[in-house]
C-alpha positions in Angstrom: 100.9 -11.3 112.6 103.7 -13.8 113.3 106.0 -11.0 114.4 103.3 -9.7 116.8 102.8 -13.1 118.3 106.6 -13.4 118.8 106.7 -10.0 120.5 103.8 -10.9 122.8 105.6 -14.2 123.7 108.8 -12.4 124.5 107.0 -9.7 126.5 105.2 -12.4 128.5 108.5 -14.2 129.2 110.1 -10.9 130.4 107.1 -10.2 132.6 107.3 -13.6 134.3 111.0 -13.1 134.9 110.5 -9.7 136.4 107.8 -11.1 138.7 110.2 -13.8 139.8 112.9 -11.2 140.4 110.5 -9.1 142.5 109.5 -12.2 144.5 113.2 -13.2 145.1 114.1 -9.6 146.2 111.2 -9.7 148.7 112.1 -13.1 150.0 115.8 -12.1 150.2 114.9 -8.9 152.2 112.6 -10.8 154.6 114.5 -14.0 155.3 118.2 -13.7 154.4 119.5 -10.4 155.7 122.4 -12.2 157.4 123.1 -14.8 154.8 125.4 -14.5 151.8 123.4 -14.7 148.6 124.6 -16.8 145.7 123.1 -17.1 142.2 123.8 -20.4 140.4 123.4 -20.2 136.6 122.7 -23.6 134.9 124.0 -22.9 131.5 121.9 -23.3 128.4 118.4 -24.8 128.5 115.2 -25.4 126.4 116.0 -25.4 122.7 119.6 -24.5 123.5 121.1 -27.9 124.4 124.7 -26.7 124.7 127.4 -29.2 124.0 126.4 -32.8 123.4 128.6 -35.5 124.8 130.0 -38.7 123.3 127.3 -40.5 125.3 124.6 -38.1 123.9 124.1 -36.4 127.2 123.3 -32.7 126.8 125.2 -29.9 128.6 121.9 -28.2 129.6 120.9 -31.4 131.5 124.2 -31.8 133.3 124.4 -28.2 134.4 120.8 -28.1 135.6 121.2 -31.4 137.6 124.4 -30.0 139.2 122.8 -26.6 140.1 119.9 -28.5 141.7 122.3 -30.7 143.6 124.1 -27.6 145.0 120.7 -26.2 146.1 119.9 -29.5 147.8 123.2 -29.9 149.6 123.1 -26.3 150.8 119.8 -27.1 152.5 120.6 -30.6 153.9 124.3 -31.3 154.4 125.5 -27.8 155.0 122.6 -26.6 157.2 121.6 -23.9 154.7 124.6 -21.5 155.1 123.8 -19.6 151.9 120.7 -18.1 150.3 120.9 -19.9 146.9 118.9 -19.0 143.8 119.0 -20.6 140.3 118.6 -18.8 137.0 116.5 -21.7 135.9 114.8 -24.5 137.8 113.7 -26.5 134.8 114.5 -27.2 131.2 113.7 -23.7 130.0 115.4 -21.2 127.7 116.5 -18.1 129.5 118.4 -15.5 127.6 121.8 -14.4 128.8 120.6 -10.8 129.3 117.7 -12.1 131.5 120.1 -14.1 133.6 122.3 -11.1 134.2 119.2 -9.0 134.9 118.6 -11.3 137.8 122.1 -10.7 139.1 121.7 -7.0 138.9 118.3 -7.2 140.7 119.5 -9.5 143.6 123.0 -8.1 143.9 124.3 -11.5 145.1 127.6 -12.0 147.0 128.6 -14.5 144.2 127.5 -15.5 140.7 128.6 -18.9 139.3 127.7 -20.0 135.8 128.0 -23.7 135.2 129.0 -25.1 131.8 130.6 -28.1 130.1 133.2 -27.9 127.4 133.6 -29.4 123.9 136.5 -29.7 121.5 137.4 -31.2 118.2 140.4 -32.8 119.9 138.7 -35.7 121.6 141.5 -36.2 124.1 141.0 -32.7 125.6 140.3 -33.0 129.3 140.3 -30.9 132.5 138.0 -28.3 134.0 138.5 -24.5 133.6 137.5 -21.6 135.7 137.0 -18.2 133.9 137.0 -14.7 135.2 136.2 -11.6 133.2 139.2 -10.6 131.1 138.7 -6.8 131.1 138.3 -6.2 134.8 141.3 -5.3 136.9 142.1 -7.4 140.0 142.0 -4.1 141.9 138.2 -4.3 141.4 136.8 -5.7 144.6 134.4 -8.0 142.9 137.1 -9.4 140.6 139.4 -9.9 143.6 136.7 -11.9 145.5 136.0 -13.9 142.4 139.7 -14.8 142.1 139.7 -16.0 145.7 136.7 -18.3 145.1 138.2 -19.5 141.8 141.4 -20.5 143.4 139.5 -22.3 146.1 137.5 -24.2 143.6 140.6 -25.3 141.8 142.2 -26.5 145.1 139.1 -28.5 146.2 138.4 -30.2 142.9 142.0 -31.1 142.3 142.8 -32.3 145.8 139.5 -34.0 146.7 138.2 -35.3 143.3 141.4 -35.7 141.4 140.4 -33.2 138.7 143.0 -31.7 136.4 142.9 -28.1 135.6 144.5 -25.4 133.4 144.0 -22.9 136.2 142.2 -19.6 136.0 141.5 -18.4 132.5 140.0 -15.1 131.4 137.3 -14.3 128.8 134.7 -11.7 127.8 131.7 -14.0 128.2 128.5 -12.0 128.4 127.4 -13.4 131.8 130.7 -12.3 133.3 130.8 -9.0 131.5 127.3 -8.0 132.6 127.6 -9.3 136.1 131.1 -8.3 137.4 130.1 -4.7 138.2 127.4 -6.0 140.5 128.8 -9.2 141.9 131.9 -11.4 141.9 131.3 -13.6 138.8 132.8 -16.9 137.8 132.2 -19.3 134.9 133.1 -22.9 135.4 133.7 -25.4 132.6 133.2 -28.7 134.3 134.8 -31.0 131.8 134.9 -31.9 128.1 131.8 -33.8 126.9 133.8 -34.5 123.7 136.1 -36.7 125.8 134.6 -40.2 126.5 136.0 -40.5 130.0 134.8 -37.1 131.2 131.4 -37.5 129.5 131.0 -40.9 131.2 132.1 -39.4 134.5 129.6 -36.5 134.5 126.8 -38.9 133.3 126.7 -40.7 136.6 124.6 -38.9 139.2 127.0 -39.8 142.1 129.9 -38.1 140.3 127.8 -35.1 139.3 126.6 -34.7 142.9 130.2 -35.0 144.2 131.3 -32.2 141.9 128.3 -30.1 143.0 129.2 -30.6 146.7 132.8 -29.8 146.1 131.9 -26.6 144.3 129.7 -25.6 147.1 132.3 -26.4 149.8 135.0 -24.5 147.9 133.1 -21.2 148.2 134.9 -18.7 150.4 133.0 -15.5 151.0 
């Protein structure tokens, strides 16, 4: 009986996600034919808190706040140049496969997954930008992703004084399952295990500044 309830719950979640995808496809077709489409993935959510900072702030909250700030700045300060969609708009648990299903359905011009880092070495700092490690740069989506990644590094280092290790590569699921459809990037916004970086991202004005810088760094 418990297994049946769990299956029914999962089926309902998938049904709701598919309905949302159909709505977004319709909205995209009707209203955004000339706009570049971007999907912003706020990492973690719901029972998956992600990393927990030295100040007890949760990664899931920081990434969601930053994704919403990007959405807000796109509409207000930048006069809505992009059609932005989030993989989650609230503190909900969305599986990685459902996030990439949204990418394959919308076929966006760019997919960005937002995360925060954590390390046992508490002095670890800097932000990191990841591309998929098994995709050649001859691939058009990977080439476009690299251009955006380099722009992000330039803007965040020059305007906000961030330090970075440059572009890194990994086989993260959201990158692996998105790169064939869309340029895909995963951004680690800082180490929550580092007191200074955790305190920096805790402040709304700083989080908003990073969100705006990320948005302004997009080159499509």
